[in-house]
N, C-alpha and C positions, 0 to 999 in steps of 0.2 A: 576214803578219799577217791580211790579209783571209781567207786560206784557213782560219786557226784560228777566226775568227768565224763563217764559213760552217759549219764542222764543229759548232761549239757550238750554233748555231741549229737545224741539222738534228737534233742529239741531243735538244734540248729539245722540238722538235716531235714527235719520236718518243715521248718520255715522256708528253707531253700527250695524244698520240693513244692510247697504251695506256691511260692513266687513263680517257679518255672511253669506250673500249671496255668497261673494267671496270665503269664506272657504268652503261652500257647494259645489261650482263648481270647486274647486281646483282638486279634484279627482272625476272622474265620475264613479269609481268602489270602492267597499269595499277593506279593506286590504286583506282579504281572496281571493277576485277575482284577485287582483294585484299579490299576491304571486303565484296563480295558473297560471296566464298568464306568469310569469317569468319562471316557471317550463316547461310549454308548449313550450316556445320559445327555452329554452336550449335543450329540447328534440328534437325539429325540427331541430335545427342547428347540433347537434351532430350526428343525424342519416342521415343527408343529403349527405355527400360525398360517392359516390359509391365505391371508393377504400379505404375508411377509412382515418385515420389521422396519420401523422408523430408526435409522441409524444416525447418531450424531457423531460426526467424524472430526476429531481434532488432529490435524496433521502432525503437529508436534507440540510440546508444552508451551510454546509461545505463539500459537496459531489460533485464529478465531475458529469457531465450529461451523461445520457445513452439514447440510441435510442430504441423506441418501435413503432410498427405499431398497431393501435387499430381500430377496426371497431365495431360500435354500431348499433344494429337493433331495430326497434320499438316494438319488443316482449320482450325486456328486456335481450337480449343476447349480450355479448361483447366478441370479439375475439381478443387476443393480441399475438404479435409475436416479438421475439427479438433474438439476437445472444448470445449464452450461453458463458459468459465471466467469467474470474477468478476475484473474488472480495477479498478485504482485510477488516478485521475488527478486533477490539481489543477484546480479551477475558482475562481471569484471568492469562493466561500464556504468554501474549504478543500479537503479531500480527498473525492473522490466515488467511490463504488463502484457498479458496475453490470455486468451481463452483457456479454461481448464482443459476442455476436450478440443484438441486443435482441429479436428476434422468435422466439427459440427457448428452450426450457427450460434450466435450469441443468444442467450436466454432460451434456447431451445431445450426441451425436455429430452434428455439422451438416455438410452437404455442399451446395456451390453450384457452378454452372458459369457461365463467361462466356467472354470471348475474350482472346487473347494474341497477341503477335507479337514478333519480334526486329527492331529497326530499327537503322539506322546513325546515330549522333550522336557523332562523334569517337570511335567505337568501338562495338561491339555492345551495344545496350541491350534488355533484356527488359522489356516493358511489359504490364500487365494493363489493356487499354484500354476495357473496359466493366465496370460495377460488379459486384462479387462480394461476397456477404455475409460470406465468410470472409477473402478476401485483402485487402479494403479496410477491414475492421473496424478494423485498427490504425491506419489513416490517417484514419479518420473524425473530423472535428473535434469531434464531440460538442457539449457545451454551452459549452465555453470557447474554441472556435476552434483548439485544439491537440490535446487528449486525449493519445494515446500517441505522437504525432509519428512515425507509421510511414511507410513508403514503398510505392509500387506500381509504380515504375519503378527498374530496377536495371542498373548497369553490370556486364557479365560480365567478371570478372577472370581467370577460369580455367574451362575446361570440358573434361572428358574422361569416359570411361565410368565412372570411379570416383567422381568428385565434381565439383560445380560451386560456385564461389565467386562471390558477388555482392556489390555495394556499392550501398546506397541512394543514389539520385541526389540527394536533398534532405538527408537526415539523416546520411548517411555511415556508418551501421552496416553490419556485415558479416552475410551470410546464407549458409547452407550447404545443399547438396542432396546426398543420397546415395541410390543406387538401393535401392528397397524390394524385398526378396526376394519372388519369386512365391509366392502362396498366403497371404501375411500379410494378414488382413483388417484393416479400420479398428478394429473392436472389439478385436481381438487386440493390435494395435499400441498403442493408447492404454492398454490394461490393462497391458501390459508396461512402458510408460513410467512409469505410476503405481506399479507394484510396485517398480521400480528407484528411484524417488524416495523411496518409503517406506523402503526398505532403506537408502538412503544417508543420509537426513535425517529419518526418522521420529521419533527421539528427540533430534534435534540431532546434530551431528557436528563434530569439530575434526580437521582434516586437515593433513598435511604434504605439501609438493611439493619434489621433489629433482631436480636435473640436475647430473651430475658431483659436485663437492664442495659445491655450493650447496644449502642446504636452507632452506625458508621455511615459515610457517604460513598456513593458509587458514581463515578464520572465516565462519560464518553463511551457508553455501551454500544452505540451505533457503529463504532470502529470494529466491534467484535472482541475488544479487549477492554474490560472494565478496569478503571483505576479506583483504588480504595483509599480512603483517608478517614481520620477521626471526624466525629460530629462537628460541623462548622469549620472544618479545616479544608484546605486544598491539597491535592496530591503533591508528593515530593517530586519536583520536576527532574532532578538528577537521577534518583533511584525510585521511581514510582512502584507501589505495590500493585501488581496487575493480576488479573484473572480472566482467562479466555472464556467466551461465552458464545452460545448459539441460540437463536430464536427458534422456538417450537411453535406448533399450531396454537397452543393455549398457554404459553409462558416462556420461560428461559431454562436453559441447561448450562450450568458451569462445568468446566473440566474438572476442577477440584473445588472443594468447599471454601468460600471466603472465610479465612481465619477460623476454620473448623466450626462454623456456625450452624451446622446441620447438614441436611442433604444437599446434593448438587442440582436437583431439579426442582423448579419453582413453578407452580401452577396458578394461573390467574383466577382468582376468586373474588368477585366483586371489585373493590378498589385496591386490592393487594395481590401480590404474588406470594404464595406460601409454600414452604417446604415442610419437613417433618418437625423442624425446631426453630425456624426463623421465618421472617417475612420481609418482603421488599415493597416499597410504596413511595409515592411522591408526597412532598409537603402540601398542606392545604393551600388553596389558590392564592390567598393573600400573602402568605409567607413565601410561596414558591416564586412570586414575581421578584421580590428582592433578592431571594437566594440565587435565582437564575442570573440576575445582573451582577451581583457581587462575587459569587463563587465560581460561576461557570462562564464569566465574561459574556453572558448572552445579551440579547437585545430583544425588544418587544415592538412589533409593528402594529399600529392602529389601523384597522380595516376601514378606510374612509368610504367604502361602498356599503358598510353595514354599521351605520351610526345613527344617533337620534336626529329627529327632524330639524332641530334648532342648528346643531352643528353642520348637518347636510346643507342647510340653507346658506350658512356662512361660507362653506366650501364652494357652493355655486357662485356666490358673490365674488370670491377671490378668483375663480376661474374667469369670470367675465372681465375682471379688472386685468388679469394677465393677458388675455386675448386682446384687449384694447391697447395695452402697452406694447406688446410684442407682435406688431402687425404682420411681419414677415412670417411668423409662425403662428398666426392667429388660430388656425384650425386645431393645432395640438397643444398650445400653451395651456397648462393646467397644474393642479396640485398632484404630485406623484405619490407622496407618502409622509407619514408622521411616524417616527421611530424613537423609542426610549433606548438610550444606550449610555454606557459609562465611557468617558474620555479623560484626558489629562486635566480637563477643567472641571470635572465632576459629571454628575448625571445630567444629560441633556436630552431634549427632544430635537431630532434632526428634521427640520422642515425642508422637504425636498420638492422642487417644482421644475417643470419644463418651462423655459423662458424663450430665448432666441433661437434654440435649437430643439428639434424633435427627437434627437438622439442623446444629447447631453443634458444632465440635470444640474441645477444649482442647489447646494445644500447650505442651510443656515442652522446654527446651533442656538437653542434657548434652554437656559438653566431650569432644572426642576429638582425637587427632593421627592423621594418615596420612602414611606415608613409603614411598617405593619402595625396595626392596632387590633389585636385579637384576630377576629375573622374578617377584618376590614383592612383597607389600605388607604393611607392619607397621601394625596398627590399635591404638591405645592409648586406653583409656577413662580420663578424668581426673576424673570426677565431675560433680555438678550445676553448671549455668552460673549459677544464682542461688538466692535463698532460696525462691522458689516451687517451683523444680524439686526442692529438697531436701525441702520439705514434702510434695510428691507422692510421693516415695520413702518418706518416713516413713509415709505413709498406705497406700501400696501397694508394700511392699518387693520384690516379685517383679519390678518394673520394673528395678531395679538388677541383679537376677539375669540378666534378659534382656539388658540392655546389656552385661554382662561376657561374654556368649557372642560378642559382636562383637569382642572384644579378643584380639589375638594376631598371629602371623605367618601369612600365607595365600598359597596359590597362587592365581593369578587366570587364569581362561580364558574368553575372550570367545566367545559363541555365533556371532558374525559378526565376523571380524577387520577387515573394511573399515569396520565401524561399531560399536565396542564399546559404544556407548550403548544398543544394542538389547538387551544383557543380558551380564552377567559372572558366572560362578560362582566364589564365594570359598570355598576349602576350607582349613581349619586344617592347617598343615604337621605339627604334632605329633599332632593328633587328627582324622583324616580323617572321622570320623563327624560332626564339627561343620562344617557348611557353610551357606551361604545365598547367594541370588542378588540381584543389584542391577540396576537399570536407570537410565539417565541421563534 
């Protein structure tokens, strides 16, 4: 019996001895050595790009993203460049607006240098440890003690040659760095960011986001904060589901992934912006027209300077009649605009014209219906919305002739499929010579 116990004790001793050896071999360096290796690796990565990094800076989890170019050198110097924008923050008297960098002109490209280092604080921390007019502007307390609630110390969550992900030490927002291509100047960079922003949001935009079989709606990205809702739904007004976003040179960067639908960076490819697992796109032009009106409370303006010859001729006749009627304003009396919009009376076209005054316009509403039919849109004119609109037609009959040129089944082609609000050409399916263009 004793022999069995001796064998068991020896066996257990052998097991514990083996575990001990495994634990000893688990790390070939001490904790201090591993921490230093992490710091050295971060320093090596951050100083590697010759043209610096494109930094997407979210001041806090509820802030839009801003664009900065940052360059790190091995001597502890950091150079940061941004476009001096107008910011808003709350103080004791409400919302206050002022320039991000107070001592520089509006829209100027501002550059400042200071010091940086990577330190160990339960993990590698990147800190901008002397004041920088660009990098510290978001963390500047301003007049209210808070301002934009930004950070200047960041936990390094991920770092390799392709991108760096940071987390603000105080505010817990996420920040992203991507290598900036050699030869791209600051002026070129910010010009391209602004061009992309104008393209995506210049006339507003209503977008879809899809991952596998799930599809959602994205609203109001031009504010820098997307609101998300289910397909065909409007955002919850009281507690909207929001996602901060920044415009990049070739797409969008979210602070965090909308409903965990994949990566946070979306690159524009053709008619879509795509990440590793999901895509963002606008509805086809015909569907987008009604979607924009019904879901985004948007309006569409007919470009009366870019319209078919028949309608242009009618507009000329209306202008001549207006000038003859309003003799005191004969020079300026004219058609101002035609606008599709939704009102309490339903969908109308607002016919706006200059009459007795060259500064004030008169608006009359005329009822329409718009329905999507596959890749086409059916527009139906239903008559004046009220007595005043009828009296205006009685006085200027050619107005109704013009409105009827908007009636029919039309093919709809967007000038830019990623944002149809920038312009859609509407062509009558039965009479191709009858066409007009609209903008959101």
